[in-house]
BAPAFI-875684 format. One record per residue (C-alpha): residue number from 1; x, y, z. Coordinates in nm, 4 decimals. Example, Ala and Ser with C-alpha at 12.3 -4.5 7.8 and 13.67 -1.06 7.14 Angstrom:
// residues 2
+-----+----------+----------+----------+
|  nr |       c1 |       c2 |       c3 |
+-----+----------+----------+----------+
|   1 |   1.2300 |  -0.4500 |   0.7800 |
|   2 |   1.3670 |  -0.1060 |   0.7140 |
+-----+----------+----------+----------+
// end
This chain:
// residues 260
+-----+----------+----------+----------+
|  nr |       c1 |       c2 |       c3 |
+-----+----------+----------+----------+
|   1 |   1.1194 |  -2.2173 |  -0.7545 |
|   2 |   1.3920 |  -2.3786 |  -0.5530 |
|   3 |   1.4032 |  -2.7517 |  -0.5386 |
|   4 |   1.2918 |  -2.7246 |  -0.1772 |
|   5 |   0.9645 |  -2.5400 |  -0.3278 |
|   6 |   0.7975 |  -2.2391 |  -0.1729 |
|   7 |   0.5431 |  -2.2151 |   0.1128 |
|   8 |   0.1931 |  -2.2537 |  -0.0212 |
|   9 |   0.0672 |  -1.9285 |   0.1428 |
|  10 |   0.3598 |  -1.7667 |  -0.0707 |
|  11 |   0.2774 |  -1.9437 |  -0.3885 |
|  12 |  -0.0908 |  -1.8511 |  -0.3412 |
|  13 |   0.0093 |  -1.4831 |  -0.2978 |
|  14 |   0.2325 |  -1.4803 |  -0.5945 |
|  15 |  -0.0342 |  -1.6186 |  -0.8023 |
|  16 |  -0.2822 |  -1.3414 |  -0.7175 |
|  17 |  -0.5041 |  -1.5549 |  -0.5063 |
|  18 |  -0.5136 |  -1.3157 |  -0.2031 |
|  19 |  -0.2532 |  -1.1601 |   0.0471 |
|  20 |  -0.0233 |  -1.3924 |   0.2324 |
|  21 |  -0.2354 |  -1.3541 |   0.5364 |
|  22 |  -0.5654 |  -1.4193 |   0.3609 |
|  23 |  -0.3887 |  -1.7204 |   0.1677 |
|  24 |  -0.3118 |  -1.8618 |   0.5131 |
|  25 |  -0.6876 |  -1.8694 |   0.6262 |
|  26 |  -0.7931 |  -2.0198 |   0.2832 |
|  27 |  -0.5526 |  -2.2914 |   0.3598 |
|  28 |  -0.6982 |  -2.3284 |   0.6927 |
|  29 |  -1.0607 |  -2.3497 |   0.5664 |
|  30 |  -0.9753 |  -2.6427 |   0.3460 |
|  31 |  -1.0215 |  -2.4791 |   0.0263 |
|  32 |  -0.6803 |  -2.5737 |  -0.1230 |
|  33 |  -0.5622 |  -2.8798 |  -0.2701 |
|  34 |  -0.1963 |  -2.9439 |  -0.3683 |
|  35 |  -0.1644 |  -3.2506 |  -0.6455 |
|  36 |  -0.5172 |  -3.3835 |  -0.5486 |
|  37 |  -0.4505 |  -3.3597 |  -0.1769 |
|  38 |  -0.6351 |  -3.1411 |   0.0515 |
|  39 |  -0.3733 |  -2.9097 |   0.2634 |
|  40 |  -0.4901 |  -2.7288 |   0.5702 |
|  41 |  -0.1199 |  -2.6636 |   0.7035 |
|  42 |   0.0192 |  -2.3014 |   0.5473 |
|  43 |   0.4006 |  -2.4110 |   0.5871 |
|  44 |   0.3279 |  -2.6988 |   0.3017 |
|  45 |   0.6042 |  -2.6678 |   0.0490 |
|  46 |   0.5174 |  -2.6460 |  -0.3178 |
|  47 |   0.7602 |  -2.7783 |  -0.5675 |
|  48 |   0.7765 |  -2.6799 |  -0.9360 |
|  49 |   0.5250 |  -2.8722 |  -1.1486 |
|  50 |   0.2893 |  -2.9114 |  -0.8525 |
|  51 |  -0.0978 |  -2.8916 |  -0.9196 |
|  52 |  -0.2629 |  -2.6149 |  -0.6858 |
|  53 |  -0.6124 |  -2.5613 |  -0.6659 |
|  54 |  -0.8185 |  -2.3226 |  -0.4856 |
|  55 |  -1.1851 |  -2.4149 |  -0.4558 |
|  56 |  -1.1290 |  -2.6567 |  -0.7389 |
|  57 |  -0.9597 |  -2.3939 |  -0.9731 |
|  58 |  -0.5940 |  -2.3964 |  -1.0711 |
|  59 |  -0.3986 |  -2.1182 |  -0.9897 |
|  60 |  -0.0453 |  -2.0551 |  -1.1208 |
|  61 |   0.1678 |  -1.7592 |  -1.0221 |
|  62 |   0.1589 |  -1.4977 |  -1.2668 |
|  63 |   0.4376 |  -1.2527 |  -1.3929 |
|  64 |   0.4973 |  -0.9855 |  -1.1416 |
|  65 |   0.2985 |  -0.6823 |  -1.2112 |
|  66 |   0.3196 |  -0.3302 |  -1.0430 |
|  67 |   0.1011 |  -0.0470 |  -1.1622 |
|  68 |   0.0976 |   0.3245 |  -1.0379 |
|  69 |  -0.2416 |   0.4789 |  -1.0617 |
|  70 |  -0.2948 |   0.8654 |  -0.9887 |
|  71 |  -0.5998 |   0.8379 |  -0.7788 |
|  72 |  -0.8539 |   1.1024 |  -0.8041 |
|  73 |  -1.0351 |   1.2238 |  -0.4845 |
|  74 |  -1.3914 |   1.0713 |  -0.4539 |
|  75 |  -1.2617 |   0.7124 |  -0.5579 |
|  76 |  -1.2525 |   0.4470 |  -0.2848 |
|  77 |  -0.9852 |   0.1749 |  -0.2672 |
|  78 |  -1.1658 |  -0.1168 |  -0.3106 |
|  79 |  -1.3138 |  -0.3760 |  -0.5851 |
|  80 |  -1.6908 |  -0.3063 |  -0.5056 |
|  81 |  -1.8375 |  -0.0306 |  -0.2586 |
|  82 |  -2.1741 |  -0.0968 |  -0.1058 |
|  83 |  -2.2491 |   0.2832 |  -0.1322 |
|  84 |  -2.2016 |   0.3001 |  -0.5120 |
|  85 |  -1.9214 |   0.5198 |  -0.4887 |
|  86 |  -1.6650 |   0.5208 |  -0.7889 |
|  87 |  -1.3682 |   0.2447 |  -0.7131 |
|  88 |  -0.9846 |   0.2721 |  -0.8348 |
|  89 |  -1.0249 |  -0.0299 |  -1.0363 |
|  90 |  -1.2973 |   0.1428 |  -1.2707 |
|  91 |  -1.0001 |   0.3312 |  -1.3782 |
|  92 |  -0.7800 |   0.0109 |  -1.4615 |
|  93 |  -0.8393 |  -0.2285 |  -1.7630 |
|  94 |  -1.0508 |  -0.5318 |  -1.6901 |
|  95 |  -0.7105 |  -0.7497 |  -1.7072 |
|  96 |  -0.5848 |  -0.5688 |  -1.4055 |
|  97 |  -0.9078 |  -0.6194 |  -1.1855 |
|  98 |  -0.7233 |  -0.9138 |  -0.9843 |
|  99 |  -0.4377 |  -0.6720 |  -0.8849 |
| 100 |  -0.4162 |  -0.5682 |  -0.4982 |
| 101 |  -0.3801 |  -0.2282 |  -0.3958 |
| 102 |  -0.0915 |  -0.1642 |  -0.1865 |
| 103 |  -0.2172 |   0.0349 |   0.1280 |
| 104 |  -0.4953 |   0.3015 |   0.0560 |
| 105 |  -0.5649 |   0.6435 |   0.0179 |
| 106 |  -0.8901 |   0.7409 |   0.1917 |
| 107 |  -1.1922 |   0.9050 |  -0.0027 |
| 108 |  -1.0739 |   1.2547 |  -0.0703 |
| 109 |  -0.7102 |   1.2153 |  -0.0882 |
| 110 |  -0.5486 |   1.1919 |  -0.4184 |
| 111 |  -0.2145 |   1.0924 |  -0.5469 |
| 112 |   0.0197 |   0.7872 |  -0.5966 |
| 113 |  -0.1401 |   0.4424 |  -0.5479 |
| 114 |   0.0411 |   0.1567 |  -0.6383 |
| 115 |  -0.1259 |  -0.2010 |  -0.7112 |
| 116 |   0.0235 |  -0.5413 |  -0.7688 |
| 117 |   0.0022 |  -0.8991 |  -0.7691 |
| 118 |   0.3076 |  -0.9169 |  -0.5455 |
| 119 |   0.1363 |  -0.9604 |  -0.2169 |
| 120 |   0.4334 |  -1.0561 |   0.0151 |
| 121 |   0.6535 |  -0.7768 |  -0.1345 |
| 122 |   0.4081 |  -0.5381 |  -0.0943 |
| 123 |   0.3337 |  -0.6561 |   0.2594 |
| 124 |   0.7246 |  -0.6000 |   0.3376 |
| 125 |   0.7631 |  -0.2544 |   0.1554 |
| 126 |   0.4816 |  -0.1389 |   0.4042 |
| 127 |   0.5853 |  -0.2767 |   0.6799 |
| 128 |   0.6837 |  -0.0384 |   0.9802 |
| 129 |   1.0146 |  -0.1933 |   1.0212 |
| 130 |   1.1257 |  -0.0693 |   0.6698 |
| 131 |   1.0470 |   0.2836 |   0.7531 |
| 132 |   0.9502 |   0.3334 |   0.3604 |
| 133 |   0.8650 |   0.7224 |   0.3384 |
| 134 |   0.5606 |   0.8648 |   0.2066 |
| 135 |   0.5432 |   1.2051 |   0.1005 |
| 136 |   0.2392 |   1.4179 |   0.0858 |
| 137 |   0.1482 |   1.7664 |  -0.0445 |
| 138 |  -0.1242 |   1.9322 |   0.1657 |
| 139 |  -0.2685 |   2.2474 |   0.0570 |
| 140 |  -0.4012 |   2.4344 |   0.3730 |
| 141 |  -0.7030 |   2.6759 |   0.4317 |
| 142 |  -0.5469 |   2.9743 |   0.5337 |
| 143 |  -0.2124 |   3.0675 |   0.7070 |
| 144 |  -0.0813 |   2.8075 |   0.9641 |
| 145 |   0.0260 |   2.8832 |   1.3214 |
| 146 |   0.3941 |   2.9738 |   1.3307 |
| 147 |   0.5035 |   2.6417 |   1.5377 |
| 148 |   0.3518 |   2.4115 |   1.2758 |
| 149 |   0.6779 |   2.2564 |   1.1381 |
| 150 |   0.8362 |   2.2397 |   1.4832 |
| 151 |   0.4852 |   2.0551 |   1.6239 |
| 152 |   0.4863 |   1.8149 |   1.3439 |
| 153 |   0.8711 |   1.7166 |   1.3618 |
| 154 |   0.8407 |   1.6850 |   1.7474 |
| 155 |   0.5200 |   1.4949 |   1.7186 |
| 156 |   0.1406 |   1.5022 |   1.7748 |
| 157 |  -0.0639 |   1.2992 |   2.0123 |
| 158 |  -0.3221 |   1.0931 |   1.8743 |
| 159 |  -0.5760 |   0.8511 |   2.0093 |
| 160 |  -0.3370 |   0.5838 |   1.8753 |
| 161 |  -0.0190 |   0.7207 |   1.9954 |
| 162 |   0.2243 |   0.9829 |   1.9120 |
| 163 |   0.2646 |   1.0680 |   1.5076 |
| 164 |   0.5585 |   1.2326 |   1.3920 |
| 165 |   0.6786 |   1.3585 |   1.0551 |
| 166 |   1.0070 |   1.2765 |   0.9092 |
| 167 |   1.0586 |   1.6013 |   0.7321 |
| 168 |   0.7929 |   1.9044 |   0.6732 |
| 169 |   0.8564 |   2.2296 |   0.4966 |
| 170 |   0.6055 |   2.5182 |   0.3843 |
| 171 |   0.6329 |   2.6599 |   0.0253 |
| 172 |   0.3868 |   2.9022 |  -0.1498 |
| 173 |   0.0388 |   2.7483 |  -0.2539 |
| 174 |  -0.1863 |   2.7712 |  -0.5382 |
| 175 |  -0.2918 |   3.1383 |  -0.3914 |
| 176 |  -0.1840 |   3.3822 |  -0.1013 |
| 177 |  -0.4369 |   3.2047 |   0.1361 |
| 178 |  -0.3322 |   2.8710 |   0.0482 |
| 179 |   0.0219 |   2.7839 |   0.1131 |
| 180 |   0.1825 |   2.4233 |   0.0343 |
| 181 |   0.2922 |   2.1895 |   0.3276 |
| 182 |   0.5108 |   1.9381 |   0.2077 |
| 183 |   0.5090 |   1.6552 |   0.4833 |
| 184 |   0.7078 |   1.3122 |   0.5123 |
| 185 |   0.5982 |   1.0109 |   0.6829 |
| 186 |   0.7054 |   0.6596 |   0.7280 |
| 187 |   0.4207 |   0.4931 |   0.9335 |
| 188 |   0.0964 |   0.5415 |   0.7078 |
| 189 |  -0.1512 |   0.5071 |   0.9777 |
| 190 |  -0.5311 |   0.5347 |   0.8925 |
| 191 |  -0.5878 |   0.9120 |   0.8057 |
| 192 |  -0.2714 |   1.0118 |   0.9785 |
| 193 |  -0.2109 |   1.3464 |   0.8152 |
| 194 |  -0.5558 |   1.4626 |   0.8519 |
| 195 |  -0.5605 |   1.3572 |   1.1840 |
| 196 |  -0.2462 |   1.5353 |   1.2820 |
| 197 |  -0.3599 |   1.8824 |   1.1141 |
| 198 |  -0.6942 |   1.8273 |   1.3116 |
| 199 |  -0.5287 |   1.7912 |   1.6095 |
| 200 |  -0.3558 |   2.1107 |   1.5491 |
| 201 |  -0.6423 |   2.2822 |   1.4123 |
| 202 |  -0.4922 |   2.3330 |   1.0964 |
| 203 |  -0.7732 |   2.2932 |   0.8170 |
| 204 |  -0.6708 |   2.1832 |   0.4393 |
| 205 |  -0.8035 |   2.2445 |   0.1385 |
| 206 |  -0.6404 |   1.9409 |  -0.0199 |
| 207 |  -0.4120 |   1.6318 |   0.0370 |
| 208 |  -0.1873 |   1.4304 |  -0.2304 |
| 209 |   0.0349 |   1.1536 |  -0.1904 |
| 210 |   0.3508 |   1.2147 |  -0.4387 |
| 211 |   0.5959 |   0.9458 |  -0.3616 |
| 212 |   0.5666 |   0.5973 |  -0.1851 |
| 213 |   0.9358 |   0.4891 |  -0.1249 |
| 214 |   1.1281 |   0.5352 |  -0.4391 |
| 215 |   0.8300 |   0.5524 |  -0.6547 |
| 216 |   0.7027 |   0.8985 |  -0.7829 |
| 217 |   0.3938 |   1.0311 |  -0.8887 |
| 218 |   0.5235 |   1.2573 |  -1.1324 |
| 219 |   0.3117 |   1.4207 |  -1.3874 |
| 220 |   0.0920 |   1.1294 |  -1.4128 |
| 221 |  -0.2211 |   1.2540 |  -1.4973 |
| 222 |  -0.5363 |   1.2538 |  -1.2673 |
| 223 |  -0.6783 |   0.9007 |  -1.3255 |
| 224 |  -0.4138 |   0.7886 |  -1.5049 |
| 225 |  -0.1669 |   0.4720 |  -1.4694 |
| 226 |   0.1281 |   0.3350 |  -1.5844 |
| 227 |   0.3325 |   0.0188 |  -1.5592 |
| 228 |   0.6404 |   0.0383 |  -1.3126 |
| 229 |   0.9777 |   0.0031 |  -1.4701 |
| 230 |   1.2188 |  -0.2926 |  -1.4079 |
| 231 |   1.4351 |  -0.0337 |  -1.2117 |
| 232 |   1.1677 |   0.0950 |  -1.0112 |
| 233 |   0.9969 |  -0.2332 |  -0.9112 |
| 234 |   1.3778 |  -0.3722 |  -0.7937 |
| 235 |   1.4094 |  -0.0654 |  -0.6002 |
| 236 |   1.1297 |  -0.1960 |  -0.4126 |
| 237 |   1.2724 |  -0.5256 |  -0.3458 |
| 238 |   1.5538 |  -0.3456 |  -0.2257 |
| 239 |   1.3460 |  -0.1774 |   0.0596 |
| 240 |   1.1940 |  -0.5192 |   0.1448 |
| 241 |   1.5285 |  -0.6834 |   0.2092 |
| 242 |   1.7131 |  -0.4289 |   0.3688 |
| 243 |   1.6766 |  -0.2493 |   0.7113 |
| 244 |   1.4846 |  -0.3639 |   1.0107 |
| 245 |   1.4134 |  -0.7147 |   0.7925 |
| 246 |   1.2423 |  -0.9913 |   0.9753 |
| 247 |   1.1044 |  -1.3287 |   0.8238 |
| 248 |   0.7529 |  -1.3074 |   0.6558 |
| 249 |   0.6261 |  -1.5454 |   0.9604 |
| 250 |   0.7514 |  -1.2881 |   1.2193 |
| 251 |   0.6062 |  -0.9968 |   1.0461 |
| 252 |   0.2562 |  -0.8200 |   1.1684 |
| 253 |   0.0135 |  -0.6172 |   1.0077 |
| 254 |   0.1837 |  -0.3330 |   0.8536 |
| 255 |  -0.0369 |  -0.0689 |   1.0298 |
| 256 |  -0.3693 |   0.0652 |   0.8681 |
| 257 |  -0.1890 |   0.0778 |   0.5196 |
| 258 |  -0.1014 |  -0.2868 |   0.5348 |
| 259 |  -0.1509 |  -0.5348 |   0.2636 |
| 260 |  -0.5072 |  -0.6774 |   0.3168 |
+-----+----------+----------+----------+
// end
């Protein structure tokens, strides 16, 4: 922490309290004290040695932690589900229950999901200005139309605007009637690939995310998890500080995959 300190909402996010924007709301609601003083201005600077409390409980930045999880189909990206469905947190040790999922995968989509206690960094990695690539493997149900790849690369009109693949290719799938579509996007809008396929009249059998930026799913077993290496975390930091960078205060919500 520098002599000038860091902004209070950033300090809280680093402590794993909530996302940066959620921490701003906590501050505005009068739930945060610094050195015994009630603080309601998010821009307040916190210096080394300051006592920071949320709802009367002291909080301190925890060491940075990043985890890669192979989310199975049928699991929801939330801590608790009112419908009683299994959540991704049930796959992790209790000590990781306070990590935040970086974006989300829908119920029946499997694959790479990152979790961390570095909310601001996650927000920046997902922000559309950084064009962080996400690659998916889509097993199709039946042979696709001949124009599929061309349409994906030219763009598909959805109700919330044009969706365009950055790259797309076809390969043999698990059987003759199920070719494999490998597609890369960078926006991460809600159910974007499923909606693109639906708009083109293409049925899918399964959908799996295999990369998020520089992080690869690799051979991580279904339902398994691993800590990211120092090199992988540094690669994520590099994304957050290059290309299309704007200050955290200027950044908006990073689409439907936003840090929430």
